[in-house]
C-alpha positions in Angstrom: 236.8 132.3 -83.0 236.1 133.0 -79.3 238.2 135.8 -77.8 240.9 135.3 -80.5 241.1 131.6 -79.9 240.2 128.9 -82.4 238.0 126.0 -81.5 241.0 123.7 -81.8 242.9 125.9 -79.2 239.9 125.8 -76.9 239.7 122.0 -77.1 243.4 121.7 -76.3 243.2 124.1 -73.4 244.9 122.8 -70.3 242.8 121.5 -67.5 245.2 122.5 -64.7 243.7 124.8 -62.1 240.3 123.1 -62.4 240.9 120.2 -60.1 238.7 119.8 -57.0 240.0 120.1 -53.5 238.7 116.7 -52.7 240.8 113.7 -53.9 238.3 110.9 -54.3 240.0 107.5 -53.8 240.0 105.2 -56.8 237.1 102.7 -56.5 237.9 99.3 -58.1 234.6 97.6 -57.3 232.7 96.3 -60.3 229.4 98.0 -61.2 229.7 100.7 -58.6 227.4 103.7 -59.0 225.8 106.1 -56.7 222.0 105.9 -56.9 220.0 109.0 -57.6 217.9 108.4 -54.4 221.0 108.7 -52.3 222.0 112.0 -54.0 218.5 113.3 -53.4 218.6 112.4 -49.7 221.9 114.2 -49.3 220.6 117.3 -51.2 217.4 117.4 -49.2 219.3 118.7 -46.2 222.0 120.9 -47.5 224.3 123.0 -45.4 224.5 126.7 -46.5 227.1 128.0 -44.0 224.7 130.4 -42.2 225.7 131.5 -38.7 222.7 129.7 -37.1 223.4 126.4 -38.8 225.2 123.7 -36.8 228.0 122.0 -38.8 228.3 119.3 -36.2 224.6 118.4 -36.8 225.2 118.5 -40.5 228.0 115.9 -40.2 225.9 113.7 -37.9 222.9 113.8 -40.4 225.3 113.2 -43.3 226.8 110.2 -41.5 223.4 108.8 -40.8 222.2 109.1 -44.4 225.4 107.6 -45.9 225.4 104.8 -43.4 222.1 103.5 -44.8 223.9 102.3 -48.0 226.6 99.7 -48.2 228.5 99.0 -51.4 230.5 95.7 -51.7 234.3 96.4 -51.8 233.8 100.1 -51.5 234.9 101.8 -48.2 232.2 103.9 -46.7 234.6 106.8 -46.4 235.0 106.9 -50.1 231.3 107.2 -50.6 231.1 110.0 -48.0 234.0 112.0 -49.5 232.3 111.6 -53.0 228.9 112.6 -51.8 229.7 115.4 -49.3 230.0 118.2 -51.9 226.3 117.6 -52.9 225.4 118.3 -49.3 226.7 121.9 -49.5 225.2 125.0 -51.0 225.7 128.8 -50.9 228.6 130.0 -48.8 229.5 126.4 -47.9 229.8 125.3 -51.5 231.9 128.4 -52.3 234.2 127.6 -49.4 234.8 124.1 -50.7 235.4 125.4 -54.2 238.0 127.8 -52.9 240.0 125.2 -51.0 243.3 124.4 -52.7 243.3 121.7 -55.4 243.9 118.2 -54.1 244.2 119.4 -50.5 241.6 117.1 -49.0 242.7 113.5 -49.1 240.6 111.7 -46.5 237.1 111.9 -44.9 238.8 113.0 -41.6 240.6 115.8 -43.5 237.3 117.0 -44.9 235.4 116.9 -41.6 238.3 118.7 -39.8 238.4 121.5 -42.4 234.6 121.8 -42.6 234.2 122.1 -38.8 237.2 124.5 -38.5 235.6 126.7 -41.1 232.0 126.8 -39.9 232.6 126.3 -36.2 236.1 127.7 -35.5 237.6 127.6 -31.9 236.8 131.3 -31.6 233.1 130.6 -31.9 233.4 128.1 -29.1 235.2 130.7 -26.9 232.5 133.4 -27.7 229.7 131.0 -26.8 231.4 130.0 -23.6 231.8 133.7 -22.7 228.1 134.4 -23.4 227.1 131.5 -21.1 229.4 132.6 -18.3 228.2 136.2 -18.5 224.5 135.2 -18.6 222.5 137.3 -16.2 218.8 137.3 -15.3 217.3 140.7 -14.6 215.2 141.1 -11.4 211.9 141.7 -13.3 212.2 138.7 -15.7 211.7 135.0 -15.4 214.5 132.6 -16.1 213.0 131.5 -19.4 212.6 135.1 -20.5 216.2 135.8 -19.6 217.5 132.7 -21.3 215.4 133.4 -24.4 
């Protein structure tokens, strides 16, 4: 027994509540499988969700990597939506795991939610304000001020 449950009860435990946020479209192509090398490429440049990371650059890189592989009768967006979780780690992975179950149905949904989380409109406003308030002191060069 584990915490007053028998093994039979554990094996019959419901699986509700464990579904992923991403709904991966059914792939009907014969002999479809993601190659280990593609997973490795995606995992070599993971997004952690740190303030200094650029989510737009991550999406561009991810698109570049996933566009190198074509699978007959498999939409590229299906491959992207399947692979994207492997490109996340740390805070970014936790964010995706906390998204409501079955709430991301398309690649566009995923990109929109990802960008809004890690580059929200408020960040754009703050950066715009920093740029417009930029001032160079009398005793410093432009490059020193910009730095």
